[in-house]
C-alpha positions as CSV (number, residue, x, y, z in Angstrom):
1,X,-21.6,52.2,31.9
2,X,-20.9,51.6,28.2
3,X,-23.2,49.6,25.9
4,X,-20.6,47.6,23.9
5,X,-23.2,45.8,21.7
6,X,-24.9,49.1,20.7
7,X,-21.5,50.7,19.9
8,X,-20.3,47.8,17.8
9,X,-23.7,47.8,15.9
10,X,-23.5,51.5,15.3
11,X,-19.8,51.3,14.2
12,X,-20.7,48.5,11.8
13,X,-23.6,50.6,10.4
14,X,-21.7,53.8,9.7
15,X,-18.4,52.2,8.8
16,X,-14.8,53.1,9.9
17,X,-14.4,56.1,7.5
18,X,-17.6,57.9,8.6
19,X,-16.9,57.0,12.3
20,X,-13.6,58.9,12.1
21,X,-15.5,62.0,10.9
22,X,-17.8,61.7,14.0
23,X,-14.8,61.0,16.2
24,X,-13.0,64.1,15.1
25,X,-16.1,66.3,15.4
26,X,-17.0,65.0,18.8
27,X,-15.8,68.1,20.7
28,X,-18.1,70.3,18.6
29,X,-21.2,68.3,19.2
30,X,-21.0,67.7,23.0
31,X,-21.1,69.8,26.1
32,X,-18.2,70.2,28.6
33,X,-15.5,67.5,28.2
34,X,-18.0,64.6,27.4
35,X,-16.2,64.0,24.1
36,X,-13.0,63.2,25.9
37,X,-14.6,60.3,27.8
38,X,-16.5,59.1,24.7
39,X,-13.3,59.0,22.7
40,X,-11.5,57.0,25.5
41,X,-14.4,54.5,25.6
42,X,-14.4,54.2,21.8
43,X,-10.6,53.7,21.6
44,X,-10.8,51.0,24.3
45,X,-13.6,49.1,22.6
46,X,-12.0,49.3,19.2
47,X,-8.7,48.0,20.6
48,X,-6.8,51.2,19.7
49,X,-5.0,51.2,23.0
50,X,-3.2,48.6,25.0
51,X,-4.4,47.4,28.5
52,X,-0.8,47.6,29.9
53,X,-0.4,51.3,28.8
54,X,-3.8,52.3,30.2
55,X,-3.0,50.6,33.5
56,X,0.3,52.5,33.8
57,X,-1.5,55.8,33.2
58,X,-4.2,55.0,35.7
59,X,-1.6,54.2,38.3
60,X,0.2,57.4,37.6
61,X,-2.8,59.8,37.5
62,X,-5.7,57.8,39.0
63,X,-7.8,58.9,36.0
64,X,-11.4,57.7,36.5
65,X,-12.3,57.9,32.8
66,X,-9.4,55.7,31.9
67,X,-10.3,53.3,34.7
68,X,-13.9,53.0,33.4
69,X,-12.6,52.3,29.9
70,X,-10.0,49.7,31.2
71,X,-12.6,47.0,31.2
72,X,-13.7,47.7,27.6
73,X,-10.3,46.8,26.0
74,X,-10.6,43.4,24.2
75,X,-9.1,40.5,26.2
76,X,-5.8,39.0,24.8
77,X,-4.7,35.5,23.9
78,X,-5.2,34.3,27.5
79,X,-8.6,35.8,28.3
80,X,-9.2,34.0,31.6
81,X,-5.8,35.1,33.1
82,X,-6.2,38.7,31.7
83,X,-9.8,38.9,33.0
84,X,-8.6,37.8,36.5
85,X,-5.7,40.3,36.4
86,X,-8.0,43.2,35.5
87,X,-10.6,42.3,38.1
88,X,-7.8,42.1,40.8
89,X,-6.5,45.5,39.7
90,X,-10.0,47.1,40.0
91,X,-10.4,45.7,43.5
92,X,-6.9,47.0,44.4
93,X,-7.8,50.5,43.0
94,X,-10.9,50.5,45.2
95,X,-8.9,49.5,48.3
96,X,-6.4,52.2,47.7
97,X,-9.1,54.9,47.5
98,X,-9.6,54.5,51.3
99,X,-6.4,56.7,51.7
100,X,-8.4,59.7,50.5
101,X,-11.3,61.8,51.7
102,X,-15.0,60.6,51.8
103,X,-16.0,62.5,48.7
104,X,-13.1,61.1,46.6
105,X,-13.8,57.6,48.0
106,X,-17.4,57.8,46.8
107,X,-16.5,59.0,43.3
108,X,-13.8,56.4,42.9
109,X,-16.1,53.7,44.1
110,X,-18.7,54.7,41.4
111,X,-15.9,54.6,38.8
112,X,-14.9,51.1,39.9
113,X,-18.5,49.9,39.8
114,X,-18.9,51.2,36.2
115,X,-15.5,49.7,35.3
116,X,-16.7,46.3,36.6
117,X,-20.0,46.6,34.6
118,X,-18.0,47.3,31.4
119,X,-15.6,44.4,32.2
120,X,-18.6,42.1,32.8
121,X,-20.1,43.0,29.4
122,X,-16.8,42.8,27.6
123,X,-16.1,39.3,29.0
124,X,-19.5,37.9,28.1
125,X,-20.8,37.7,31.7
126,X,-23.2,40.5,31.1
127,X,-23.8,40.9,34.9
128,X,-21.4,42.1,37.6
129,X,-22.7,39.6,40.1
130,X,-21.8,36.6,37.8
131,X,-18.4,38.1,37.1
132,X,-17.6,38.8,40.7
133,X,-18.5,35.3,41.9
134,X,-16.6,33.7,39.1
135,X,-13.5,35.8,39.9
136,X,-13.7,35.4,43.7
137,X,-14.0,31.6,43.3
138,X,-10.7,31.7,41.4
139,X,-9.1,34.0,44.0
140,X,-10.2,31.9,46.9
141,X,-8.1,29.0,45.7
142,X,-5.1,31.1,46.7
143,X,-6.4,31.3,50.2
144,X,-7.0,27.5,50.7
145,X,-3.6,26.9,52.4
146,X,-4.8,29.2,55.3
147,X,-7.7,26.9,56.0
148,X,-5.3,24.1,57.0
149,X,-3.7,24.1,60.5
150,X,-0.2,25.4,60.8
151,X,1.9,25.1,64.0
152,X,3.6,28.2,65.4
153,X,5.3,28.0,68.8
154,X,3.3,24.9,69.8
155,X,-0.1,26.4,68.7
156,X,-2.0,25.3,65.7
157,X,-3.7,28.3,63.9
158,X,-5.9,28.4,60.9
159,X,-9.1,30.0,59.4
160,X,-12.2,27.9,59.7
161,X,-15.3,28.5,57.6
162,X,-18.5,27.2,59.2
163,X,-21.6,25.7,57.7
164,X,-23.1,29.2,57.1
165,X,-20.0,30.5,55.2
166,X,-18.8,32.6,58.1
167,X,-15.0,32.6,58.9
168,X,-13.2,32.7,62.2
169,X,-9.6,32.3,63.3
170,X,-9.0,29.1,65.4
171,X,-6.1,28.5,67.9
172,X,-5.6,25.0,69.2
173,X,-2.9,23.9,71.8
174,X,-2.5,20.3,73.0
175,X,-5.8,19.4,71.4
176,X,-7.8,22.1,73.2
177,X,-9.2,25.2,71.6
178,X,-8.0,28.5,73.1
179,X,-10.5,31.3,73.7
180,X,-8.1,34.0,72.7
181,X,-4.8,34.3,70.8
182,X,-1.6,34.0,72.9
183,X,0.1,37.4,73.3
184,X,3.4,36.1,71.7
185,X,1.6,35.2,68.5
186,X,-0.3,38.4,67.9
187,X,2.5,40.2,66.0
188,X,3.8,37.1,64.3
189,X,4.0,37.7,60.5
190,X,1.9,34.6,59.7
191,X,-0.8,35.7,62.1
192,X,-1.0,39.1,60.3
193,X,-1.5,37.1,57.0
194,X,-4.2,35.0,58.7
195,X,-6.0,38.1,59.9
196,X,-5.9,39.6,56.4
197,X,-7.4,36.3,55.0
198,X,-10.1,36.3,57.6
199,X,-11.0,39.8,56.8
200,X,-11.2,39.0,53.0
201,X,-13.4,36.0,53.7
202,X,-15.6,38.1,56.1
203,X,-16.0,40.8,53.5
204,X,-16.8,38.3,50.8
205,X,-19.5,36.8,52.9
206,X,-21.2,40.1,53.6
207,X,-20.9,41.1,49.9
208,X,-22.3,37.8,48.7
209,X,-25.3,38.0,50.9
210,X,-26.2,41.4,49.5
211,X,-25.5,40.3,45.9
212,X,-27.6,37.2,46.3
213,X,-30.6,39.3,47.4
214,X,-30.1,41.7,44.6
215,X,-29.7,38.8,42.1
216,X,-33.2,37.6,43.2
217,X,-34.7,41.1,42.9
218,X,-33.1,41.6,39.4
219,X,-34.1,38.1,38.2
220,X,-30.4,37.5,37.3
221,X,-29.9,34.2,35.4
222,X,-27.0,31.8,36.1
223,X,-26.0,28.9,33.9
224,X,-25.8,25.5,35.6
225,X,-22.0,25.3,35.0
226,X,-21.6,28.6,36.8
227,X,-23.4,27.3,39.9
228,X,-21.4,24.0,39.8
229,X,-18.2,26.1,39.8
230,X,-19.5,28.1,42.8
231,X,-19.8,24.8,44.8
232,X,-16.0,25.1,45.2
233,X,-16.3,28.4,47.0
234,X,-16.5,27.6,50.8
235,X,-18.0,31.1,51.5
236,X,-20.7,31.4,48.7
237,X,-21.8,27.8,48.5
238,X,-23.2,27.6,52.0
239,X,-25.4,30.6,51.1
240,X,-26.5,29.3,47.7
241,X,-27.4,25.7,48.8
242,X,-30.3,26.9,51.1
243,X,-31.9,29.1,48.4
244,X,-34.8,28.0,46.1
245,X,-34.0,28.2,42.4
246,X,-36.3,28.2,39.4
247,X,-35.6,26.6,36.0
248,X,-38.1,26.1,33.2
249,X,-41.0,26.6,35.6
250,X,-39.7,24.0,38.1
251,X,-38.5,25.1,41.6
252,X,-36.1,23.5,43.9
253,X,-32.7,23.5,45.7
254,X,-29.6,23.2,43.5
255,X,-26.9,20.7,44.2
256,X,-24.3,19.1,41.9
257,X,-26.2,19.4,38.6
258,X,-29.6,18.6,40.1
259,X,-32.7,20.6,41.0
260,X,-34.3,18.9,44.0
261,X,-37.9,19.9,44.5
262,X,-39.7,20.3,47.8
263,X,-41.1,16.8,47.3
264,X,-37.6,15.4,46.9
265,X,-37.9,14.9,43.2
266,X,-34.5,15.1,41.5
267,X,-34.5,17.0,38.1
268,X,-31.3,16.7,36.1
269,X,-29.9,19.9,34.6
270,X,-27.8,20.5,31.5
271,X,-24.6,22.7,31.8
272,X,-26.2,25.5,29.7
273,X,-29.6,25.5,31.5
274,X,-30.4,28.8,33.0
275,X,-31.5,29.1,36.6
276,X,-32.4,32.1,38.8
277,X,-33.1,32.6,42.5
278,X,-36.9,32.2,42.9
279,X,-38.9,35.2,44.2
280,X,-42.0,34.7,46.3
281,X,-44.0,35.6,43.2
282,X,-42.7,32.4,41.5
283,X,-43.5,30.3,44.6
284,X,-46.9,31.9,44.9
285,X,-47.7,31.2,41.2
286,X,-46.5,27.6,41.4
287,X,-48.6,26.9,44.5
288,X,-45.5,25.5,46.4
289,X,-44.9,28.6,48.6
290,X,-46.5,27.1,51.8
291,X,-44.7,23.8,51.2
292,X,-41.3,25.5,51.1
293,X,-42.1,27.5,54.2
294,X,-43.0,24.3,56.1
295,X,-39.9,22.5,54.7
296,X,-37.5,25.2,55.9
297,X,-39.3,25.4,59.3
298,X,-39.3,21.6,59.8
299,X,-35.6,21.2,58.8
300,X,-34.6,24.3,60.8
301,X,-32.9,25.8,57.7
302,X,-31.7,29.4,57.9
303,X,-31.6,31.3,54.6
304,X,-29.0,34.0,54.0
305,X,-31.8,36.6,53.4
306,X,-35.6,36.6,53.4
307,X,-36.6,34.6,50.4
308,X,-39.2,32.0,51.2
309,X,-40.6,34.0,54.2
310,X,-40.3,37.3,52.3
311,X,-43.3,39.6,52.2
312,X,-45.2,39.5,48.9
313,X,-47.2,42.4,47.4
314,X,-49.6,41.9,44.5
315,X,-51.8,44.5,42.8
316,X,-55.4,44.7,44.0
317,X,-58.2,44.6,41.3
318,X,-58.6,48.4,41.6
319,X,-54.8,48.9,41.0
320,X,-54.3,46.7,37.9
321,X,-55.6,49.1,35.3
322,X,-54.5,52.2,37.3
323,X,-51.3,54.1,36.9
324,X,-50.9,54.8,40.6
325,X,-51.1,52.8,43.8
326,X,-52.5,54.7,46.8
327,X,-52.4,51.9,49.3
328,X,-50.0,53.9,51.5
329,X,-51.7,57.2,51.0
330,X,-52.1,59.3,54.1
331,X,-49.1,57.9,56.0
332,X,-46.8,60.7,57.4
333,X,-43.1,60.1,57.1
334,X,-39.8,61.8,58.1
335,X,-38.1,62.8,54.8
336,X,-34.5,62.4,55.8
337,X,-35.1,59.1,57.6
338,X,-37.0,57.8,54.6
339,X,-34.0,58.7,52.3
340,X,-31.6,57.0,54.7
341,X,-33.7,53.8,54.9
342,X,-34.3,53.5,51.2
343,X,-30.7,54.4,50.2
344,X,-29.6,50.8,51.1
345,X,-32.4,49.5,48.8
346,X,-31.0,51.3,45.8
347,X,-33.4,54.3,45.8
348,X,-32.1,57.8,44.9
349,X,-33.4,61.2,45.9
350,X,-33.9,63.5,42.9
351,X,-34.5,67.2,43.4
352,X,-37.3,67.4,40.8
353,X,-38.9,63.9,40.9
354,X,-38.4,62.9,44.6
355,X,-37.5,59.3,45.5
356,X,-36.8,57.1,42.5
357,X,-35.7,53.5,41.9
358,X,-34.5,52.9,38.4
359,X,-34.6,49.5,36.7
360,X,-32.3,49.9,33.7
361,X,-32.8,46.5,32.2
362,X,-36.6,46.8,32.2
363,X,-36.6,50.5,31.5
364,X,-38.8,51.3,34.4
365,X,-38.6,54.1,37.0
366,X,-40.5,53.7,40.2
367,X,-41.4,56.9,42.0
368,X,-42.7,57.6,45.6
369,X,-44.7,60.8,45.4
370,X,-45.2,63.0,48.5
371,X,-45.3,66.7,49.0
372,X,-41.8,66.7,50.6
373,X,-38.4,68.2,50.3
374,X,-36.2,65.1,50.4
375,X,-33.0,67.1,51.1
376,X,-34.0,69.0,54.3
377,X,-36.1,68.3,57.4
378,X,-39.8,69.1,57.4
379,X,-39.8,71.9,59.9
380,X,-43.6,72.7,59.8
381,X,-45.3,69.3,59.3
382,X,-44.2,65.9,58.2
383,X,-45.2,65.2,54.6
384,X,-47.9,62.7,53.7
385,X,-47.4,60.0,51.1
386,X,-49.7,60.4,48.1
387,X,-49.0,57.5,45.7
388,X,-46.5,55.3,44.1
389,X,-46.2,55.3,40.3
390,X,-44.1,53.9,37.4
391,X,-42.7,55.6,34.3
392,X,-41.2,54.3,31.2
393,X,-37.5,55.3,31.3
394,X,-37.3,56.0,27.6
395,X,-40.3,58.4,27.1
396,X,-41.2,59.0,30.8
397,X,-44.8,58.1,30.1
398,X,-46.9,56.7,33.0
399,X,-47.2,52.9,32.9
400,X,-50.2,50.9,34.1
401,X,-49.6,48.7,37.1
402,X,-50.6,45.7,34.9
403,X,-47.5,46.4,32.7
404,X,-45.1,46.2,35.7
405,X,-43.4,42.8,36.2
406,X,-44.7,41.2,39.4
407,X,-41.3,41.0,41.1
408,X,-40.6,44.8,40.5
409,X,-44.1,45.7,41.9
410,X,-43.7,43.5,44.9
411,X,-40.2,44.8,45.8
412,X,-41.2,48.5,45.3
413,X,-44.2,48.1,47.6
414,X,-42.1,46.2,50.1
415,X,-39.7,49.2,50.1
416,X,-42.5,51.7,50.6
417,X,-43.9,49.5,53.5
418,X,-40.4,49.6,55.0
419,X,-40.3,53.4,54.8
420,X,-43.8,53.7,56.3
421,X,-42.8,51.4,59.2
422,X,-39.4,52.8,60.0
423,X,-39.6,56.4,59.0
424,X,-43.2,57.0,60.3
425,X,-43.8,60.5,61.7
426,X,-46.1,61.1,64.6
427,X,-46.5,60.8,68.4
428,X,-46.6,57.0,68.0
429,X,-44.0,55.3,65.9
430,X,-45.3,52.1,64.4
431,X,-41.9,50.4,64.1
432,X,-39.0,51.9,65.9
433,X,-40.6,52.1,69.3
434,X,-40.3,48.7,71.0
435,X,-42.7,49.9,73.7
436,X,-45.4,50.6,71.1
437,X,-45.2,47.0,69.9
438,X,-45.3,45.7,73.5
439,X,-48.3,48.0,74.3
440,X,-50.2,46.7,71.3
441,X,-49.4,43.1,72.2
442,X,-50.9,43.6,75.7
443,X,-54.0,45.3,74.2
444,X,-54.6,42.5,71.8
445,X,-54.2,39.9,74.5
446,X,-56.7,41.7,76.8
447,X,-59.1,42.5,74.0
448,X,-59.5,39.0,72.5
449,X,-61.2,37.4,75.5
450,X,-63.8,40.2,75.4
451,X,-64.9,38.9,71.9
452,X,-64.3,35.2,73.0
453,X,-61.7,34.7,70.3
454,X,-59.3,31.8,70.8
455,X,-57.8,31.9,67.3
456,X,-55.5,34.9,67.8
457,X,-51.9,34.5,69.2
458,X,-49.1,37.0,69.5
459,X,-45.7,35.9,67.9
460,X,-43.0,38.6,68.3
461,X,-44.2,41.7,66.4
462,X,-47.1,39.9,64.7
463,X,-50.7,38.9,65.6
464,X,-51.2,35.4,64.2
465,X,-54.8,34.6,63.2
466,X,-56.2,31.2,62.3
467,X,-59.4,32.1,60.4
468,X,-61.8,29.8,58.7
469,X,-60.9,31.0,55.2
470,X,-57.1,31.2,55.8
471,X,-54.3,32.1,58.2
472,X,-53.1,35.7,58.6
473,X,-50.2,37.6,60.1
474,X,-50.8,41.3,61.0
475,X,-47.8,43.4,61.9
476,X,-48.4,45.2,65.2
477,X,-46.3,48.2,63.9
478,X,-47.4,49.0,60.4
479,X,-50.7,47.1,60.4
480,X,-49.8,45.3,57.2
481,X,-51.8,42.1,56.7
482,X,-50.2,39.0,55.0
483,X,-52.0,35.7,54.3
484,X,-49.8,32.7,55.0
485,X,-48.8,31.1,51.7
486,X,-50.3,34.1,50.0
487,X,-49.8,37.8,49.3
488,X,-50.4,41.0,51.2
489,X,-54.0,41.8,51.7
490,X,-54.8,45.5,51.1
491,X,-57.4,46.9,53.5
492,X,-57.9,50.7,53.4
493,X,-59.0,52.4,56.6
494,X,-62.0,54.8,56.4
495,X,-61.6,58.5,57.0
496,X,-61.6,59.7,60.6
497,X,-65.1,61.3,60.5
498,X,-66.6,58.0,59.4
499,X,-64.6,55.8,61.8
500,X,-66.4,54.0,64.6
501,X,-65.4,53.8,68.3
502,X,-63.1,51.2,69.7
503,X,-62.2,51.1,73.4
504,X,-58.5,52.0,74.2
505,X,-57.3,52.1,77.9
506,X,-55.8,55.6,77.5
507,X,-56.9,59.1,76.6
508,X,-54.3,59.9,73.9
509,X,-55.5,59.6,70.3
510,X,-53.9,56.7,68.6
511,X,-55.7,55.9,65.4
512,X,-53.0,53.4,64.3
513,X,-53.6,51.1,67.3
514,X,-57.3,51.3,66.7
515,X,-56.8,50.4,63.1
516,X,-54.7,47.4,64.0
517,X,-57.1,46.1,66.6
518,X,-60.0,46.5,64.2
519,X,-58.1,44.5,61.5
520,X,-57.4,41.7,64.0
521,X,-61.0,41.5,65.0
522,X,-62.1,41.7,61.4
523,X,-59.9,38.8,60.2
524,X,-60.5,36.7,63.3
525,X,-64.1,36.4,62.0
526,X,-63.2,36.1,58.3
527,X,-66.2,34.0,57.5
528,X,-68.3,37.1,58.2
529,X,-66.5,39.4,55.7
530,X,-68.8,40.7,53.0
531,X,-66.5,43.1,51.2
532,X,-65.9,41.5,47.7
533,X,-62.5,43.3,47.2
534,X,-61.1,41.7,50.4
535,X,-62.6,38.3,49.7
536,X,-61.0,38.3,46.2
537,X,-57.6,38.7,47.8
538,X,-58.1,35.8,50.2
539,X,-57.1,32.5,48.6
């Protein structure tokens, strides 16, 4: 992606005359053909080329460098119309790439993503998410006629969008809904159009859910007038209205220019007020987390992704001044499965540095360190996780965990927890084996009466504990402990030679089950805990 502000600032500093000297000498001071791309970006930003000419050349040659520079060309006299036209063409280019092989599809997809980033910066949105939603809200206006019934051969057909934002095709005859489409209508031209509209809306729903979660993780800000505009979008608005936003330290649900708190207090917003989707760190800090959890549960509200009930991870006192977190040290993982799991969470595998997640805006690189080859199976023994660390992207110096924004730390640790749970290596898989969860559920239910505990219940894959100091949920797969209305509680197991004995009704060694049972027993009697590091985490 191209930093327009940096380029304009540099251009202003050196002046047009000296810039031409650098421009002409570019091929002598760069490797390969990098100068060609740089010149195209510079020409586009300076308005030295016309958008129509560039578009013709892209259509003729499908040149990716020109495509990426397309969004940098200054918008014309009708910026809104031109912006929408360019957005539509980029989406069309992406759709056309499906005609080619997998490798070319991937490279063209990356080119379109960069072109969208450049277009977002050029148009003042600054963020692809904000640009996409604004454009798709405009585009959906063209699809509104398909949401009204139209009669074809005695059958009324239309696309319906339900309360959750999901679309489906409806067929009604003589006032009754048909379970399937009549055979005579299947190849009708209008039905083909209706199917295409349904697919567009379905894709937009899937895309929007992912983008909303990423917007929360990236702390993307939205102006109030942007959210008001999104109320017109029948796909995005049902997703947005159930999310908790934060503005000037206040949290609540957004609706029609108001921020409505969990206590039903209406706070008016100004058009330029900036809101963002609240992360559990915000709710935890404000003290309203438990109240929102209870509100969603009481009102049976389903959020589009885990927000209010999302797992939260905060640094332990030992981690704050450290440069590494070793809370998952010792867990064996399957390299290829770990890469596959974390790929969808925007992690990349690097030959030299292993698994990395890069935060460009904050200039932070998160790294999962393990003695592993992430590009081939571990034939001899599954690698063991060592630690998680953070580097400054500019000078690659290690950063203290206290310097890492709470949202980034929590999300990185959540991803590592996911990898440990899903890609665990060993004879007993803590997550993927349903029978393992069932087995541990039975063990807990049989073990608790032996200790005369009546405050432990099994709910799905979790053991729910009502202690005297708080309420806890322990995952029967990974053994991760979360306090209700609080953060994850880090408890490190002792080494095997120092571990005590716990009865298990089978011969096979299963230290993970022993660890989970021990944690349940431990927190069921939380008033007897003496360890200050654990007591400090319980609030």
